[in-house]
C-alpha positions, 0 to 999 in steps of 0.5 A: 526517445524510447524510455521505459520505466523500471521500479526501483527494487528497493522497498518502498517506506511503507513495505518497511513498516511494521504491520501494527504501524501500517495497520495504524497508517491506514486508520488514520489515513481513512479518517483524515480522508486521504487521496484514494490513490494513497490509501489504494498504495496501503491496501495493495501492501496490507493485502500483500502481507494478507492482512486484508482480503483483496476482492479477486474473482474466483 
């Protein structure tokens, strides 16, 4: 069976949050030692909003 994953065009729940809400969730996730995958998802949304710097090579 040939199947390809196509992500939903709808925004994720994290993308619907305000910057302040997103930063609060990030802080709580780090304090609670949430899974690294979840923290990485939050960081990706934050970097898309230029709330944090990304480690991109020059």
